[in-house]
C-alpha positions, 0 to 999 in steps of 0.5 A: 281905371287903368293905373297908368293914369297915376303915372301921368304927371300931376299937371296932366292929371289935373288937367284931364280932371278939370275938363271933365268936371267943366264938361259935366258940370255944364251939361247932363251926363248924356250931353257931355261929349267925350271928345270936348272932355279930351280936346279941352284936356289936351289929349285924345280920345282915345287917350281918354278911354285908355285911362278910363274904360268908358264915360261912365267909369271917369264919371264916377271917378270925378264924382269919387274925386269931388266927395273926397274934396269936400 
């Protein structure tokens, strides 16, 4: 993950994470479109891939975040 993600305002970080949680919770990993996550987060797909190298890295980050919340 790119450390620039942590430099975003907290509201924008939350928006990206919530978009990921929503899309992955409604679809399987393979059927979760990154375009949909980016659109809901209000960022471009390219920017999402700037913060996270690929969909798998983003997914694993979400799982780690969810684990820390419990």
